[in-house]
C-alpha positions as CSV (number, residue, x, y, z in Angstrom):
1,M,108.4,133.7,102.5
2,M,111.3,131.2,103.7
3,S,110.2,129.3,106.6
4,S,112.0,126.2,108.5
5,E,109.1,123.7,107.1
6,R,110.7,123.7,103.7
7,R,113.9,123.9,101.6
8,P,114.8,126.6,99.4
9,S,112.9,127.1,96.3
10,M,114.2,127.1,92.7
11,A,113.3,130.8,92.7
12,E,115.4,131.3,96.1
13,R,118.2,129.3,94.8
14,R,118.4,131.7,91.6
15,P,117.6,135.5,92.2
16,S,114.4,136.4,90.3
17,I,112.7,139.5,89.3
18,M,110.0,138.3,87.3
19,G,106.4,138.6,88.7
20,P,104.0,136.0,88.3
21,L,102.1,137.6,85.2
22,S,105.0,138.9,83.3
23,P,105.3,137.0,79.8
24,H,109.2,137.0,79.3
25,V,112.1,135.4,80.7
26,E,114.6,137.9,81.5
27,H,118.3,137.3,82.6
28,R,120.7,139.3,84.4
29,G,124.2,138.4,83.5
30,S,124.3,134.3,83.6
31,N,121.5,134.1,86.1
32,L,118.1,133.0,85.0
33,M,115.2,134.7,86.6
34,V,112.5,132.3,88.0
35,P,109.1,133.6,88.1
36,H,107.8,133.8,91.6
37,L,104.9,131.5,93.1
38,A,102.2,132.3,95.5
39,G,102.9,130.4,98.8
40,L,106.7,130.2,98.3
41,E,108.5,133.5,97.5
42,D,105.2,135.5,97.5
43,P,102.2,135.8,99.5
44,L,99.0,133.9,99.0
45,P,96.1,135.9,97.7
46,D,93.6,136.9,100.0
47,S,90.6,135.6,98.2
48,T,89.9,133.5,95.3
49,P,88.3,134.9,91.9
50,G,84.7,135.2,91.5
51,N,84.7,133.5,88.1
52,V,87.1,131.1,86.4
53,D,87.2,128.6,83.5
54,V,88.6,125.8,85.2
55,V,89.2,124.7,89.1
56,I,92.0,122.4,89.6
57,V,92.4,120.7,92.9
58,G,95.8,119.2,93.8
59,T,99.4,120.4,92.6
60,G,100.6,117.0,91.7
61,L,102.7,116.4,88.5
62,V,99.7,115.8,86.3
63,E,97.7,118.4,87.8
64,S,100.4,121.1,87.4
65,I,100.8,119.9,83.8
66,L,97.4,120.3,83.0
67,A,97.1,123.7,84.7
68,A,100.2,125.1,82.8
69,A,98.7,123.6,79.2
70,L,95.1,125.2,80.1
71,S,96.6,128.7,81.1
72,W,98.6,129.0,78.3
73,Q,95.8,127.8,75.8
74,G,94.1,130.8,77.1
75,S,91.8,129.3,80.1
76,N,91.4,131.0,83.2
77,V,92.6,128.5,85.9
78,L,92.3,128.5,89.8
79,H,94.7,125.9,91.0
80,I,94.6,125.2,94.8
81,D,95.8,122.6,97.0
82,A,94.8,121.4,100.7
83,N,98.3,121.2,101.8
84,T,100.8,123.8,102.7
85,Y,103.5,122.7,99.9
86,Y,103.2,122.3,96.3
87,G,103.4,118.7,94.8
88,D,100.6,116.7,96.5
89,S,101.2,113.1,95.9
90,S,104.1,114.2,93.9
91,A,106.0,116.4,96.5
92,T,109.6,116.6,97.6
93,L,109.2,116.7,101.4
94,T,111.8,117.7,104.4
95,I,112.1,115.5,107.0
96,D,109.9,117.4,109.4
97,Q,107.2,117.5,106.6
98,L,107.3,113.9,106.1
99,K,106.7,113.3,109.9
100,Q,103.4,115.5,109.6
101,W,102.9,113.5,106.2
102,V,103.0,110.2,108.1
103,Q,100.5,111.4,110.9
104,D,98.2,112.5,108.1
105,V,98.3,109.0,106.5
106,N,97.9,107.0,109.8
107,S,94.9,109.4,110.7
108,D,93.0,109.0,107.2
109,K,93.7,112.8,106.5
110,M,95.7,111.8,103.6
111,K,93.7,109.6,101.3
112,F,95.1,106.4,99.1
113,Y,97.9,105.9,101.4
114,E,98.3,103.3,104.1
115,N,100.4,101.8,106.9
116,A,103.0,104.6,106.9
117,K,106.0,104.0,109.2
118,L,108.5,106.4,109.8
119,H,112.1,105.9,111.6
120,V,114.2,109.0,112.2
121,S,117.8,108.6,113.6
122,G,118.9,110.9,116.7
123,A,121.7,112.1,114.3
124,I,118.7,114.2,112.8
125,R,116.8,114.9,115.8
126,N,120.1,116.0,117.8
127,G,121.2,118.4,115.1
128,K,124.0,116.6,113.3
129,Y,121.8,116.9,110.3
130,S,119.0,119.5,109.7
131,S,115.5,118.5,108.5
132,R,115.9,120.8,105.7
133,D,119.0,119.1,104.5
134,F,116.8,116.4,103.1
135,G,114.4,116.4,100.0
136,I,112.4,113.2,100.0
137,D,110.2,112.2,97.0
138,L,106.8,110.5,97.6
139,S,107.2,109.4,94.1
140,P,110.5,109.4,92.6
141,K,111.1,109.1,89.0
142,I,113.6,109.1,86.1
143,L,113.3,111.0,82.7
144,F,114.4,109.0,79.5
145,A,116.3,111.3,77.1
146,K,113.6,110.4,74.4
147,S,110.1,111.1,75.9
148,D,107.2,113.3,75.5
149,L,107.8,114.9,78.8
150,L,111.3,116.2,77.7
151,S,109.5,117.6,74.6
152,I,107.2,119.4,76.6
153,L,109.8,120.9,79.3
154,V,111.6,122.3,76.4
155,K,108.8,123.8,74.5
156,S,107.2,125.3,77.7
157,R,110.3,126.5,78.7
158,V,110.0,125.0,81.9
159,H,113.3,123.3,82.0
160,Q,114.6,126.8,82.4
161,Y,113.7,126.5,86.0
162,L,115.4,123.3,86.6
163,E,118.7,121.5,86.7
164,F,119.2,118.0,85.5
165,Q,122.1,115.4,85.8
166,S,122.8,112.1,83.8
167,L,122.2,108.7,85.2
168,S,124.0,105.8,83.2
169,S,124.6,103.0,86.0
170,F,121.9,100.2,85.9
171,H,122.7,97.2,88.1
172,T,121.4,93.9,88.1
173,F,121.5,91.8,91.5
174,E,121.8,88.1,90.8
175,N,124.0,85.3,92.9
176,D,124.5,88.0,95.9
177,S,126.3,90.6,93.7
178,F,125.4,93.5,91.5
179,E,126.4,93.1,87.8
180,K,126.6,96.4,86.1
181,L,124.5,96.6,82.8
182,T,126.6,95.8,79.7
183,N,124.6,98.2,77.5
184,T,126.9,99.7,74.6
185,K,128.5,98.0,71.5
186,Q,132.0,98.6,73.0
187,E,131.3,97.3,76.5
188,I,129.7,94.1,75.0
189,F,132.6,93.5,72.6
190,T,135.1,94.2,75.5
191,D,133.6,92.1,78.2
192,P,135.9,89.2,78.9
193,S,133.0,87.3,80.5
194,L,130.7,87.1,77.4
195,P,131.5,84.2,75.1
196,L,131.9,85.2,71.7
197,M,128.4,83.8,70.5
198,T,126.8,85.5,73.3
199,K,128.4,88.7,72.0
200,R,127.2,88.1,68.5
201,N,123.4,87.4,69.6
202,L,123.4,90.5,71.7
203,M,124.4,92.7,68.9
204,K,122.0,90.8,66.5
205,F,119.1,91.7,69.0
206,I,120.2,95.3,69.7
207,K,119.9,95.9,65.7
208,F,116.6,94.1,65.7
209,V,114.9,95.7,68.6
210,L,115.8,99.4,67.4
211,D,113.5,98.8,64.6
212,W,111.2,95.9,65.9
213,E,107.8,96.8,64.9
214,S,108.4,96.8,61.1
215,Q,110.0,93.1,61.2
216,T,106.8,91.4,62.2
217,E,108.0,88.1,60.5
218,I,110.3,87.7,63.4
219,W,108.1,88.4,66.4
220,A,104.3,88.0,65.4
221,S,104.2,84.3,66.4
222,Y,105.5,85.3,69.8
223,A,103.0,88.2,70.5
224,E,101.4,86.5,73.2
225,A,104.2,84.6,74.6
226,P,106.6,85.9,77.4
227,I,109.6,88.2,76.1
228,A,111.8,85.6,78.0
229,T,110.6,82.8,75.5
230,F,111.1,85.1,72.6
231,L,114.9,86.0,73.7
232,V,115.9,82.5,74.2
233,E,114.3,80.8,71.4
234,K,115.1,83.5,68.7
235,F,118.3,85.0,69.9
236,K,119.6,82.3,72.1
237,L,120.4,84.4,74.9
238,D,121.3,83.4,78.4
239,K,119.5,83.9,81.5
240,A,121.9,86.8,82.5
241,Q,121.4,88.7,79.3
242,V,117.5,87.8,79.3
243,Y,117.2,89.2,82.7
244,E,119.4,92.4,82.1
245,L,117.2,93.3,79.0
246,I,113.8,92.6,80.8
247,F,114.6,94.0,84.2
248,S,117.5,96.7,84.1
249,I,116.8,97.8,80.4
250,G,113.2,97.4,79.9
251,L,112.4,97.9,83.8
252,C,109.7,95.3,83.7
253,Y,108.1,94.3,86.7
254,N,107.8,90.4,85.9
255,I,108.9,87.7,83.9
256,D,105.4,87.2,82.2
257,V,105.5,90.5,80.3
258,K,104.4,89.8,76.5
259,T,107.0,90.1,73.6
260,P,105.6,93.4,71.8
261,E,105.2,95.4,75.1
262,A,108.8,94.3,76.4
263,L,110.5,95.1,73.0
264,Q,108.9,98.6,73.1
265,R,110.3,99.2,76.7
266,I,113.6,97.9,75.8
267,R,113.9,99.9,72.8
268,R,112.9,103.1,75.0
269,Y,116.4,102.6,76.8
270,L,118.2,102.2,73.6
271,I,117.0,104.9,71.6
272,S,117.5,107.3,74.6
273,F,121.1,106.1,74.8
274,D,123.6,109.0,73.4
275,V,121.1,111.4,72.6
276,Y,122.6,113.8,74.8
277,G,125.8,111.8,75.8
278,P,126.6,108.3,77.2
279,F,123.4,107.9,79.3
280,P,119.8,107.0,78.8
281,V,118.2,109.0,81.2
282,L,118.3,112.2,83.3
283,Y,116.8,113.1,86.8
284,S,116.4,116.9,88.3
285,K,118.3,118.0,91.2
286,Y,116.8,119.1,94.5
287,G,114.0,116.7,94.0
288,G,112.1,114.8,91.3
289,P,108.4,115.1,90.5
290,G,108.0,117.7,93.3
291,E,110.5,120.0,91.3
292,L,108.9,119.5,88.0
293,S,105.3,120.0,89.5
294,Q,106.5,123.4,91.0
295,G,108.0,124.1,87.7
296,F,104.8,123.9,85.8
297,C,102.9,125.8,88.5
298,R,105.5,128.7,87.8
299,S,104.8,128.2,83.9
300,A,101.1,128.4,84.7
301,A,101.4,131.5,87.0
302,V,103.2,133.1,84.3
303,A,100.4,132.5,81.9
304,G,97.9,134.0,84.5
305,A,96.9,131.1,86.7
306,T,95.8,131.8,90.4
307,Y,97.3,129.8,93.1
308,R,96.2,128.9,96.7
309,L,97.5,126.6,99.3
310,N,96.0,125.5,102.4
311,L,92.6,125.5,100.7
312,K,90.4,122.6,100.6
313,F,87.7,121.6,97.9
314,I,84.5,121.2,99.6
315,S,81.7,120.8,96.7
316,Y,80.8,121.3,93.2
317,D,77.0,121.9,91.9
318,P,77.0,121.3,88.3
319,I,73.6,122.7,88.1
320,T,74.5,126.3,89.4
321,K,78.3,125.7,88.4
322,M,79.5,126.8,91.7
323,A,82.3,125.2,93.6
324,L,82.8,125.7,97.4
325,F,86.0,126.0,99.4
326,S,87.0,125.2,102.9
327,D,87.5,129.0,103.8
328,G,83.7,129.9,102.7
329,S,84.6,131.1,99.3
330,K,82.9,130.3,96.1
331,V,83.6,130.6,92.5
332,S,81.6,130.3,89.3
333,V,83.2,127.6,86.8
334,T,82.5,127.8,83.0
335,E,84.3,124.7,82.2
336,K,85.3,122.1,84.5
337,V,86.4,121.0,87.9
338,V,89.5,118.7,88.1
339,V,90.4,116.9,91.4
340,A,93.3,114.7,92.5
341,P,91.7,111.7,94.2
342,T,93.9,112.4,97.2
343,Q,92.3,115.8,97.6
344,S,88.5,114.5,97.0
345,S,85.8,116.3,99.0
346,D,83.8,114.6,101.8
347,N,80.8,112.8,100.8
348,S,82.3,112.3,97.3
349,M,80.8,109.2,95.4
350,N,82.4,109.5,91.9
351,V,86.1,108.9,92.8
352,P,87.4,106.3,90.5
353,E,88.6,103.0,92.2
354,Q,92.4,103.1,93.4
355,K,92.9,99.1,93.3
356,Y,96.4,99.2,92.5
357,E,99.0,98.9,95.1
358,V,102.4,100.4,95.3
359,Q,104.8,99.5,98.1
360,R,107.7,102.0,98.9
361,L,110.5,102.0,101.2
362,T,112.7,105.1,101.3
363,C,116.0,105.3,103.5
364,V,118.7,107.8,104.0
365,V,122.0,106.0,104.9
366,E,125.2,107.7,106.0
367,K,127.2,106.5,103.3
368,P,128.1,108.2,100.0
369,C,127.8,104.9,97.7
370,T,129.8,106.6,94.9
371,E,130.7,102.8,94.2
372,W,127.5,102.4,92.6
373,F,127.7,105.5,90.7
374,A,129.6,106.2,87.2
375,E,132.4,108.6,87.2
376,G,131.0,112.0,87.7
377,E,127.5,110.9,88.2
378,N,125.3,111.0,91.5
379,A,122.8,108.4,90.8
380,S,122.2,104.8,89.8
381,V,119.3,102.1,89.3
382,V,119.6,98.6,91.1
383,V,117.1,96.2,89.8
384,F,116.4,93.0,91.9
385,P,114.8,90.4,89.2
386,P,112.0,88.0,90.3
387,D,113.3,85.4,92.7
388,S,116.8,87.0,93.2
389,L,116.0,87.8,96.9
390,K,115.9,85.8,99.9
391,S,112.2,86.5,100.1
392,G,111.7,84.6,96.6
393,N,110.1,87.8,95.2
394,K,107.6,87.1,92.6
395,Q,107.7,90.7,91.1
396,A,110.8,92.9,90.6
397,V,112.0,95.3,93.2
398,Q,113.2,98.7,91.7
399,A,115.9,100.9,93.6
400,L,116.9,104.5,92.7
401,V,120.0,105.3,94.7
402,M,120.7,109.2,94.7
403,G,123.8,110.7,96.2
404,S,124.5,114.1,97.7
405,G,125.5,115.4,94.3
406,S,121.8,115.1,93.5
407,D,121.3,118.0,96.4
408,I,118.4,115.9,98.2
409,C,120.8,114.9,101.0
410,P,123.9,116.2,102.6
411,K,127.6,115.2,101.7
412,G,128.7,111.7,102.9
413,T,124.9,110.5,102.7
414,S,122.7,108.8,99.9
415,V,119.0,108.2,99.5
416,W,117.5,104.9,98.7
417,Y,114.3,104.7,96.8
418,L,112.8,101.0,96.7
419,S,109.6,100.0,95.3
420,T,107.8,97.0,94.3
421,T,104.0,96.2,92.7
422,Q,104.0,93.1,94.9
423,S,100.7,93.4,97.3
424,G,99.9,92.4,100.5
425,P,102.4,91.5,103.5
426,R,104.8,89.8,101.0
427,G,105.6,93.1,99.5
428,E,107.1,94.3,102.6
429,L,109.2,91.2,103.1
430,D,110.4,91.8,99.3
431,L,111.5,95.4,100.3
432,D,112.9,94.3,103.5
433,A,115.0,91.7,101.9
434,A,116.2,94.2,98.8
435,L,117.4,96.6,101.5
436,E,119.4,93.8,103.4
437,A,121.0,93.1,100.0
438,L,121.9,96.8,99.2
439,E,123.0,97.2,102.9
440,E,125.3,94.1,102.6
441,S,126.7,95.3,99.3
442,I,127.4,98.5,99.9
443,I,129.5,97.6,103.2
444,R,131.5,94.8,101.2
445,E,132.0,97.1,98.1
446,S,133.4,100.4,100.4
447,S,135.5,97.8,102.6
448,A,139.2,98.5,102.8
449,D,139.7,94.8,102.9
450,L,138.3,94.3,99.7
451,E,140.1,97.3,98.2
452,N,143.6,95.8,99.3
453,D,142.6,92.4,96.9
454,E,144.1,93.1,93.8
455,N,142.3,90.4,92.1
456,I,139.2,92.4,92.3
457,L,140.2,95.4,90.2
458,Q,140.7,95.2,86.3
459,V,141.4,97.6,83.7
460,G,138.3,98.5,81.5
461,S,138.1,99.6,78.0
462,N,138.4,102.9,78.8
463,G,141.8,102.7,80.7
464,H,140.0,103.1,84.2
465,F,139.8,100.3,86.9
466,V,136.5,98.7,87.2
467,L,135.8,96.1,89.5
468,N,135.7,92.3,88.4
469,S,132.2,91.1,89.3
470,V,133.2,87.4,89.4
471,K,136.2,88.0,92.1
472,L,134.0,90.4,93.9
473,G,131.2,87.9,94.1
474,Q,133.6,85.2,95.5
475,S,135.1,87.8,97.9
476,F,131.5,88.8,99.1
477,K,130.8,85.2,100.2
478,E,133.8,84.8,102.2
479,Y,133.5,88.6,103.7
480,I,132.5,89.2,107.4
481,P,131.4,92.7,107.7
482,R,133.4,94.9,110.2
483,E,131.0,98.0,110.5
484,K,127.3,98.5,110.5
485,L,125.2,100.8,108.1
486,Q,123.9,104.0,109.9
487,F,120.3,104.7,108.8
488,L,119.3,108.2,109.3
489,M,115.6,107.5,108.1
490,K,113.6,104.6,107.1
491,L,110.1,105.1,105.7
492,Y,107.7,102.5,104.6
493,Y,103.9,103.1,103.1
494,K,101.6,101.8,100.8
495,Q,100.3,103.8,97.9
496,F,97.0,103.3,95.8
497,T,96.7,104.5,92.4
498,S,94.0,103.7,89.7
499,T,96.8,103.3,87.1
500,P,97.8,99.6,86.8
501,P,101.5,98.5,86.3
502,F,101.6,99.1,82.7
503,E,104.1,98.1,80.1
504,V,103.1,100.7,77.4
505,V,101.5,104.0,77.8
506,D,97.8,103.7,76.4
507,P,95.2,106.9,76.8
508,S,92.6,104.5,78.0
509,I,94.4,103.5,81.1
510,F,93.6,107.3,82.3
511,D,90.5,107.8,80.8
512,L,88.6,107.3,84.1
513,N,85.7,109.8,84.2
514,S,82.3,109.1,82.8
515,T,81.0,110.6,79.6
516,D,77.6,111.3,81.0
517,D,77.8,114.7,82.6
518,D,74.2,114.6,83.1
519,R,74.6,111.3,85.6
520,L,74.0,113.1,89.1
521,I,74.2,111.1,92.2
522,P,71.8,112.4,94.8
523,G,73.9,113.9,97.7
524,A,77.5,113.7,96.1
525,S,79.7,116.6,96.2
526,D,81.7,115.7,93.2
527,N,79.0,115.4,90.4
528,A,80.5,116.2,87.1
529,V,84.0,116.3,88.6
530,L,87.0,115.0,86.5
531,Y,89.3,112.9,88.2
532,T,93.3,112.6,87.7
533,S,95.3,109.7,87.7
534,P,97.6,109.5,90.8
535,P,101.3,108.3,90.2
536,S,101.9,104.8,89.4
537,A,104.7,102.4,90.0
538,E,106.3,103.3,86.8
539,I,109.8,104.5,87.6
540,S,109.8,106.8,84.5
541,Y,107.8,110.0,83.7
542,D,106.1,108.0,80.6
543,E,102.4,108.5,82.1
544,A,102.4,112.3,83.1
545,I,101.8,113.9,79.6
546,T,99.4,111.2,78.5
547,A,97.4,111.5,81.4
548,A,97.6,115.2,81.3
549,K,96.2,115.1,77.6
550,V,93.5,113.1,78.2
551,L,92.1,115.5,80.8
552,F,92.9,118.6,78.5
553,Q,91.1,116.9,75.4
554,R,88.2,116.3,77.8
555,I,87.9,119.9,78.9
556,V,89.1,121.5,75.5
557,G,87.5,119.3,73.1
558,S,91.0,118.2,71.3
559,D,94.5,118.3,72.1
560,D,95.9,120.4,69.2
561,D,96.5,123.5,71.4
562,F,98.4,121.4,74.1
563,F,101.4,123.7,74.8
564,D,100.8,125.1,71.2
565,I,103.0,128.1,72.9
566,D,104.0,131.0,70.8
567,F,106.5,133.0,73.0
568,E,106.8,136.7,72.2
569,D,110.5,136.5,72.2
570,E,110.9,133.2,70.4
571,D,113.8,134.7,68.2
572,D,115.7,134.9,71.6
573,T,115.3,131.2,72.5
574,E,119.0,130.1,71.6
575,K,120.0,133.0,73.9
576,L,118.0,131.9,76.5
577,N,118.8,128.6,76.6
578,E,122.3,128.8,76.7
579,S,122.2,129.8,80.4
580,A,118.8,128.2,81.2
581,I,120.1,125.1,83.2
582,T,123.4,124.5,84.6
583,D,124.9,121.8,86.8
584,D,128.0,121.0,89.0
585,E,131.3,121.1,87.4
586,N,131.5,117.5,86.9
587,M,128.7,117.0,84.2
588,N,128.5,120.0,81.8
589,M,127.0,118.8,78.5
590,T,124.8,120.9,76.2
591,L,121.7,119.3,74.5
592,D,122.1,120.8,71.1
593,T,119.4,121.9,68.8
594,G,121.0,119.9,65.7
595,M,120.8,116.7,67.1
596,S,118.4,114.0,65.9
597,V,116.2,113.7,69.0
598,E,112.7,112.3,68.0
599,P,110.3,112.3,69.5
600,V,111.9,115.4,71.5
601,E,111.2,117.6,68.5
602,F,111.2,120.8,70.4
603,A,114.2,120.1,72.0
604,G,116.4,123.6,72.4
605,E,119.7,123.6,74.3
606,M,120.1,122.8,78.0
607,E,123.2,122.2,80.0
608,I,123.6,119.3,82.1
């Protein structure tokens, strides 16, 4: 089933003998056997079932989680996608697939995306690199070590189909240079640039925020105040530390975020740090949400779901309970039809308003960018706080930088994912300004001229040489670049979603559908259809499980059985997990069941 239009699938990367309906995970030596998936390793079925409980349209992450949850709960699920690939708005695409995707966006075939612009270098067109060398995420995400998605990945055993790597490098752009985040007690105490009083105040705040909700006497009077006001007045922190806490640790979008919401986001980072190692987040190799979507689809297939690609949803009649598809087939539906807004049918009149804008710029550069990664890692996060760019940005710009060790690009290259919640033309200006800052920075930091400056390097607390940010910043202002960065690809696009730029996940954000199933709009092709929530601007996966649970409860009646799975080989879990997920030789750490990892209460062992 392998074609030139896609990259090798997870099952093709690992030999598999398990059929789609087998209830067991088998091993041969140290190789995990990954179940096959229709349209990838196995042929697509020739026809659709005559009767199902639930039809799910679109194979994005939320839809795929829902399909797996329903299938393991016992529902008979038909899961389809109008595309020829899995993932929908969460997909991981090759360069050739991106070319077609951009054409579809600009010809209005791809709904809720606009203004897609793609530049591909001659180095890819002329054969130096292959289209399939790259796996580009439409909606890149990072996974916090303490999160409900990680709980479900382990409990459902979907993590066994995936490979993860750690990410510990978070940088804040200030004063034309990147400051690496000071986020551990050791780093705070040994940082020579921090005054003693600042160190004490930072440690006092970290102790407070880990249990902030129970200390209402400290923050209650600031409940409606911006977090910056609280940090300055209560903990006497300077602007540099305030911005690091809000934008690099909290990953907030703007300076106006209220105190309780920001404290929750800052705590999310801190409680995730050192759960499985000296890092707060993970990411999946070979692609982000696209890989996870495919993993949950495989789990659903094992539980009995039927999959069909290149099949469009045409209409649903809630009176006859018949769903119609583009090949002329019909299916009787006993429960619900669930549709991704990107795959809504013609004459749809019930699609929730997608009024929130996310602007994205994705670049592939011919530079490894290891200067921004921690030792043994292959990714980093760079945050541009408000008013840190030449464009005078009002919203933060977030950048996820991924190197070749993540297996989404060839050796010697890296992928830069930039995003902002700033709407309109200003959003693109902010992205361009952030890209320019990244470009100037990586050329300077990789310059041999700067490497020969002995004042730039200093010995860190662990004995390794690290960059002196102050000296580096001074050198940057005097530096004239001798080289130009080679861009292999640039992709701009606007994405629209029903999910606002939230600070804390709340189920009400994703409760989009009318509870009045009897309300029928004459001529509508989507009466009584449930709609999912497209990916938001949030860089983490925090929304995915909540969004899927809201729909699961709507269909089943409660979420008590959400991934309440009793595997027949439960006693063999430890043996299974020992070889479930492997990574490169630079990172080989085990996530141990003996560790306290609430709320990841189902965590088994995984290798990173």
